[in-house]
N, C-alpha and C positions, 0 to 999 in steps of 0.2 A: 530422344528427349533433349531439348536444348537447355543446358544448365548454366551457360555463361552468356551474358548479354554483351553486345558490342559496346554499349555505353552503360556501364554498370550503375553509375550514379543516377542516371535518369530512371532506370528500371526500379531501383530500390526506393527512390523518391515517389514514383508512381504507386508502388505497392503500399507505401506508408500512407499516402493520400487516400487510397481506397480503404485502408484500415480505419480511417477516421469517420467512416459513415455512421457507426453507432453514436459517436459524440454529437453528430449533427442531427440525430433523430429526436432529440429531446432538449428542452431548455434547461432542465435540471438533471444532473447525472445521479443515478441511484447508487452512490458510494457512501458507505456507512459512516465513516469518520471524517470524510473529506471536507464537508461544509462546516463542520465544527472548527477545523483549522482555518478555512476560508473566512469565517466570521471573525476569528481572532485577528487575521491579517487586516480585515476591514476596520475593526475597532482601533488597532494600532495606527492605522493610516489616517484616521479621522478624529481621534480622541481629543486632539488639541482644539478642535472647532465644534465639538458636539457636546452639549451640556449633559445630555442623558448618559452618554458613555462616561463622562467624568464622574457622574454620580455612582455608577455601578462598577467601574473598572479603574485600574491603575497600571501604568507601564512598569516593566521590570526587566529592562534590557541587561543581559549579562552573557558572557561567553559560556556556553554549555553545549553538550551534545544535543543533536536533534533540532538545531535552531537555524540551520542553513537556509531552509525554504522561507522562513520568516524574513530574513534579510533580502531575499530575492522578490518575494511576493508583496510585501508591504508597499513598496513604491508603485507596483502595478495597480494595487487596489486604490491607491490615491487618485488615479486618473481613469481607471477602467471600471465600469459597472460590475457588480458581483457575479452575475450569471455569465457574462462574457469572460471575465477574469478567470472563473472556474474552468471554462473550456480552454482558455489560453494556457493556464498553468498545467492542466492535464496533458495537453499536446506537447508542451515542453518536456514534461517528465517522460512521456512515452517515447518522444524522439530521442532523448538522452539514452534511454534504455535500449531502444532499437539500434541506434548508431553504435553504442558501445559494444554490444554483442557482435555485431557484424565486423567492427574494427578488430576486435580480438580474434575473430575467426579468420579474417584475412591475414593478419600477422602470423597466426599460428600455422595456417595451412598453405599460405602463399596462393590462395585462390580467391576469386570473386564469384561466389555462388548465389545465383538468384533463388535456387531451391531453398537454401538455408534462410534467406530473407522471407520467403513465403511461409515456411514452417514457423517462423518467429512471430508472425502476425497474431494468431490467436492467443499467444502467451502475453500479448500486451493487455488483453482483457482477462486478467488472472484473478485467482481467488484473493490475492493480496490487493490488487487494484480495487476490487469490490469492497474490501475492508476499508479502503480509503487511506492506506498507509503511505501518504504522499512523500514524506521525508525519506522513508526507507527506500522507496522505488527510485527517487532521484539519486540518493546515495549509491544504490546498487548500480544504476546506469553509469555513474561516475567511476565506480570501482572497475567496471569492465573497460572503460576508456583508459583508466590509469594502468590496468594490467597490460593492455595492448601497447601503450606507450613504453612501459618498462621492457617488454619483450623486444620491441623494435630497437631500443637504444641501450640495452643492457651491456653491450660491448664497449660503450663509451660512458663509463661511470661518472666522469667529471661533468657530463651534461645530464645523464639520466638520474643520478642520485638527487641533486638539488631540486630538479623539477618534480621528481616523484615524491620528494618530501613535501612539496607544496600541495601536490595531489592528495597525499595522505591527510594533511591538515584539513583541507577542504572537505574531504569525504568524512572525516571524523566529526566535524562540526555540523555536517548535514545529517548524519545518522551514525551512531556508535556501532550498531550491528553491521552496517555496510562496511565500516572500516575493518571490522574483524574478518568479514568475508573477503575483502580485498587482500588481507594477509593470507587467507586460505588459497586464493587464486594464484598469487605470485609465488608463495612458498611452495605449493605443490608443483607448479610449472618449473620452478628452478630444479626441483628434484627430478622431474621428468627430463629436463635437458641434460642433467648430470648422468642419469641412467643410460640415455641414448647417445652420449658423446662417444666419439671413436676412441679416445683415450680418457679414461676416468681418473681424474686426480682429485683427491679429497680436498686439497687446498683450494681448488677452483670452486667447489661447492661451498666450502666454509666462507670464502670471500664473497660469493653471491649472497649467502644468507646474512653475512655481516652488513652488506649494503641494504638488504631488506630491513634488517633490524634498525638501521639508522633512520629509516623512514618512520618508524614507530616511536622514536624517542620523545618528540614534542607532544604528540597526542597522549601517550601514556603518562608523561609527567603532568600534563594538564588534568588527566583523569584522576590521578592520585590526589592532587590538590583540590579538585572539585568534590570528590567523595569526602575528603577530610573536612571540607568547609560546609558540607550540607547540614542544614538545621535538623533537629530531631523531628521525626514524623508527627504530624498533628493527630489528635485523638480520632478524627474522622478517617484519616489515612490508615491508622492502625486498625480501626474497626473494619474498613473495607478489606484490608489485607487478611484479617481474621476470617471474614466471610469467604474470601477467595481460597484460603487454606482449607476451610471446612468443605467447600465444594470439591477441591482437589482430592481431599481425603476420601470423600464419597466415591469419586471417580476411580481412585486406586482400587477400591474394593469391587468395582464393576469391570471385570476383564473384557466382556464383549463391548461395553461402552468405550473402554479405553482403545480397543482395536479400531472401532468405527471412527472414533475421534481422530486417530492418527491417519486413517485411510482417506477421510473426506478431503483434506487439503491436497492429497496426492491425486486422487481421482478427479478432483475439480481444480487442478492446477490451472487449467483453462476453464473459467467459470462461465457457463451459459445460462439459459432460461431455467432449466430444471436439473435435478441431480442425475436422473437416469439418462438424459440427453448427454450430459458430460461424461458419464461412465461409458456409454456406447461409443462416443467419438474417441474417447481415450483408448479403448480397446482396439478400435479400427486403426487408429494411428500407430499404436504400438505394434500390432501385427504387421502392418505395411513396412514400418521401419526395420523390424527384425528380418523380414523377407529381403529387403534391399541390402541389408548388411550381409546376409547369407549368400546373396547373389554376387557380392563383391562390388556393388554399385556405389555404396557409401561406406565409410569407415571412420573410426575415431583416430585422430592423429596420434602417432605412437608416443610423442612427448607428453601427451595429455592424460595418459592412463593414471598416473598418481593423482591428478586433479579429479578425474572421474571417481576414483576411490574415495577421496576426501569429501566430495559432494554427496556421495551415497551415505557416508558416515554422518554427515550433518543431518540428513533426513532420518536416519535410524536412531541417533542419540538424542538430538534436540537439546533444549535447555529451557527451564521455566522462565528465567529472567536474565537479561544481560544488558549492562549499561543502563539499568532502570527501565528496560523495554520488555514488555510481555509478549505473549503469543509467538515465541521464537520458533516453536515446532511448526506452526502453520506457515511460516515464511520459507522454510528450507526446501520444500518441493519445488517452488519457483526458482530458487537459486540453482538447484540441481538440473532442472530442465533447461535453463539458460546456459549453464555450463556445457551440457550435452550438445546443444546447437552450436555453441562457440567452438567446439572441438571437431565438428563433422567436416570431413573432406570428401569431395566427389571424385571417384576414381575415373581416369580417362578410359575411353572406349565406347563402343556402341551399346545402347540399351536394347535388349531383346524385348519381345512382346510382353512376357510376364512382368519384367521390370518396368516397362512403360505403364502397364495397368496399375501396378503398385504406386508408382509416382503420381499417376493421375488421381488415384484414390486419395492420396495425401493432400494434393492440391484441392480436390473437390471438398474434402472435409474442412479445410481451412476457410474456403469461401462460404460453405454452409454455416459454419460457426459464426462468422462475421454477420451474415444476414440474420441469423437467429438472434444474436445479441441486439442488433439494430431494431428488429421487430419488438423484442421484449422491452427495450428501453423507450421506444416510442410511446408505449402505454402510459408513461409517466407525464407526458405532455398534458393530457386531460386532467390528471390529478393536480398538476401544478396550477392549472386555471382555477380549480376548486379552492386550492390553498390561497390564491390571491384574493378571491372573493371574501374569505373570512379574515385574512390577515389585515385587510384594509379597514375592518371594523374595530381594530384595537387602537386605543389612543396612543400616540407616540410617547415614549418614555415610561411605558408600563413595565411591570415585572412579569415576564411571560416565560412559559416553558412548553416545549413540545412533548407530547406523550405518544410515542410510537407503539401502539398495542400490537402484540404478537410478533414483534421484530425477531427476537431470538437470533439475530444476526443471520448466519447462513443456514440455520436449522429448519426453517419453514419456507413454504412457498408464498407467504404473504408479501404484498408489496412493501418495499422499504420506505420508511417514514423518517429516518434519522436526519434527513436533510432539512426538514422544514422548521424545526425549532431554531437552529442556528441562522437560517435565512430570515427569521423574524428580526434578528439582531442586525444583520447586514443590509436588509432591504427596508425595514420599517422602524429603525432606531429604537428598538426595544432593549430591555435588559434581560438577559437570560444566561443559563449555564453554558460555559464554554470550556475548552481545554485551557486551564489557567493554573498550572502547578508551578510553584516557585522554583523547583529544581529541574524543570523541563521546558518552560515556556516564558516568553518575555511579557506576560500579561497576568495580572492578579485581579480577583474579584474583591469588591469592597461594599460596605454599607449593607443595605437591605438584601441585596443579592447574595452576598457572602453568608449572611445569617440564614437566609432561606435555603440555600444550597446545603449548608451544613446540617440544618434541621431535617431536610428531606433525606439526605444520605444516611442519617442516623436511623431512619425508619426503613429504608429500602436499599438493597444492593445496587451496584452500578450496572449490572449486566441484565438486560432483559426486563420486560414488564409483563409478568404473567397475571398478576392480580390487578386488573385495570381499575376497578372501582376503589380498591384500597389505596392504590398509588395516587389516584386523582384526589381522594380525600386527604391524603398525607401532604400532597403538594399545596392544596388550598390552606391547610393548617400551618404549613411552613411559611406561608406569606406570599405565594405567587398570586398575582392579581388575575391573570388570564392563563388558560391552558388550551392549546391547540391539539386536540386528540385526533389521531389518524388511525385508520382501520377500525372505525367505530362498529363495524359489523361483528367484531370479536368481543364487544363489551356485552357480556352475558347477564350482568346484574344491573339494577337501576342505578342511576347517578346518585352519589351520596348527597346528603342534605346540605352540606356546606358549599355547594356550587350551584349555579344557575345556568341553564342552557340559553345562550344568546342566539346562536344560529347553527344551521347544520346543512351539509351537502351529502352526496352519496358516500364519500369516504372520510369526511372530516366533521368534527363538532367543535364549536368554540364555546368554552365554559368561562364563567366569571365567578370569582370567589364571592360567597355570600357573607358579607361582614355584618 
């Protein structure tokens, strides 16, 4: 089996181009939170010339964690249409992640392995990408690039420390959790280098850790002042936190539910069309990888074992919230999987027939997964056309909200609908709920929109819409003029009396509040 290409850069670029097929299969990407961020970027880039946006939103630029993508994407949305911009931003994020892992692998193992590049492709379509955690993925990609830079230049601290400090600041402002994981990467690798050094001197380890600590000074000082300057939580934020705590308490008493919840992001670290498809391919890939390790064809770099242990601990321990970011536990399996690939080295020698079969199975699963994701995502093209028909019927400047029935995020097999509510804002100049928290985003809601959002969130939790009829009634009572309901086949009860049906397609219904 050929594992090294004569022109490695052309090979990995070609593989990355092939991996973009799912992105080209649909005009709208089925990513849960992503278009909410995209609509915020669009509002920020057009609020100066759009009277509807000025009515419903206000800018709130400030240095804070998780804001890096806003700085990059807002200029893009000023000149690029929202749907194209969504694809461009996603490609940039995936390219950063893909290149960062391969760069660290090359520095750590002194190899240029096409096999590692192939195995990395399905991880681009991860459980976390499907969440739409754009800032985190970009920050994580930068963390791998920064770790590779540090390892390559650690023996020249006068050059490495200043540039790594800049890397740390950029990663921190892109995403606080990615900054913490960068610390895990370089700290664990420094320990691995110390353990495998021909002569172990504690002073060398302490000096390396001191240089790493220097990279964290400015981000941690900023974090301290940022936390101390945060305003007290609003009543609605307190109520949402209380509902989250109640749900967490119920989950703590449900041991099988807790175990399943922890297993899902592990088994679906590469997320495809269905849960059982992901489980089956996960098992096949795992068995083939273990077989190749036992055959001595692939191995983990000796210096990387402390990092492997640290990555496993992040998956086992997890954390509820860090730097104001939730769903920490769900993100750690992806970090661990990327760490594993970044530390793999291909041992020289001929591959025998069993090894060739195992390697061929790994490659076949990778391409099967990409095709399956592309076919699954292509189905959203027809739904997007339905959405366009109904969205065009809403007068510009209205107060609108998307109602994604049966979403439940990753829990169900229902089509995802979280994209369409934010797209009403970005494509049709509507006012609607967006990610606009004063301690995390450079955008605030105002006027009728702020009042309506607060009234709705007092009635319903932020996660999932199980009671469709009740939610629709509450949204109309809160002040929303129009509601775009998706997955209407899941609406088991008649429409409430305070809304009127304006139009309907196979998957959508457009409702107007009855005043």
